[in-house]
C-alpha positions as CSV (number, residue, x, y, z in Angstrom):
1,M,-3.8,-4.8,10.7
2,L,-4.2,-6.3,14.1
3,K,-1.5,-4.1,15.5
4,Q,-3.3,-1.0,14.2
5,F,-6.4,-2.0,16.1
6,R,-4.5,-3.2,19.1
7,A,-6.0,-6.7,18.8
8,L,-4.5,-10.1,19.6
9,P,-5.1,-13.1,17.3
10,T,-6.6,-14.9,20.3
11,E,-9.4,-12.3,20.9
12,R,-12.9,-13.4,20.0
13,R,-13.5,-10.3,17.8
14,V,-10.4,-11.4,15.7
15,R,-11.3,-15.1,15.7
16,D,-14.7,-14.2,14.4
17,M,-13.4,-12.3,11.4
18,L,-13.5,-13.9,8.0
19,D,-11.0,-13.5,5.2
20,R,-13.4,-11.1,3.5
21,D,-13.5,-8.9,6.6
22,Y,-9.7,-8.6,6.5
23,V,-9.8,-7.7,2.8
24,W,-12.5,-5.1,3.4
25,C,-10.5,-3.5,6.3
26,L,-7.3,-3.4,4.2
27,A,-9.2,-1.9,1.2
28,Q,-10.6,0.8,3.5
29,Q,-7.2,1.5,4.9
30,L,-5.8,2.0,1.4
31,L,-8.6,4.3,0.5
32,D,-8.1,6.3,3.8
33,D,-4.3,6.5,3.0
34,E,-5.1,7.8,-0.5
35,E,-7.5,10.4,0.8
36,E,-4.8,11.6,3.2
37,L,-2.3,11.9,0.3
38,D,-4.9,13.8,-1.8
39,R,-5.1,16.5,0.8
40,L,-1.4,17.3,0.3
41,C,0.1,19.7,-2.2
42,P,2.1,18.1,-5.0
43,A,5.5,18.8,-3.3
44,C,4.4,17.4,0.0
45,R,2.7,14.4,-1.6
46,A,6.0,13.5,-3.5
47,R,7.9,13.7,-0.2
48,A,5.3,11.6,1.6
49,E,5.5,8.9,-1.1
50,E,9.3,8.6,-0.7
51,A,10.8,5.7,1.1
52,R,12.3,7.1,4.3
53,C,14.3,5.8,7.2
54,P,12.0,5.3,10.2
55,G,14.7,6.6,12.5
56,C,16.0,9.8,11.0
57,G,13.6,10.4,8.0
58,A,16.3,10.5,5.4
59,P,15.4,9.2,1.9
60,V,16.4,5.5,1.5
61,G,15.4,4.8,-2.1
62,T,12.6,4.7,-4.6
63,P,9.1,5.9,-3.8
64,V,7.1,3.6,-1.6
65,K,4.0,3.8,-3.8
66,E,4.0,1.7,-6.9
67,S,7.5,0.3,-6.3
68,N,7.9,-3.3,-7.2
69,P,11.5,-4.3,-8.1
70,N,10.2,-7.6,-9.6
71,F,7.6,-6.0,-12.0
72,D,8.5,-6.6,-15.6
73,W,7.6,-3.3,-17.4
74,A,8.7,-4.6,-20.8
75,R,6.4,-7.6,-20.5
76,F,3.6,-5.4,-19.2
77,E,3.9,-3.1,-22.2
78,R,4.1,-6.0,-24.6
79,L,1.0,-7.6,-23.2
80,K,-0.9,-4.3,-23.1
81,Q,-0.2,-3.7,-26.8
82,E,-1.1,-7.2,-27.8
83,G,-4.2,-7.2,-25.7
84,G,-3.2,-10.6,-24.3
85,A,-3.7,-12.2,-20.9
86,I,-0.8,-12.6,-18.5
């Protein structure tokens, strides 16, 4: 986030930020990103959500959004059906 705002960790404005300020900024960035995706047609949105090589733009794998190789879908579904806590 500091890179995006061109700020150094030693700057006073950064040192004065609390953890909640960082969370707020990150949440706002996620909302902004989602709004940007919502403006795209379905085909362009699907392309925008693909993982791509930063050099040439070729697809490199699964979609960036909602991709977590460690997520246990079977456990999630089981807990969802049981109504239990994780």
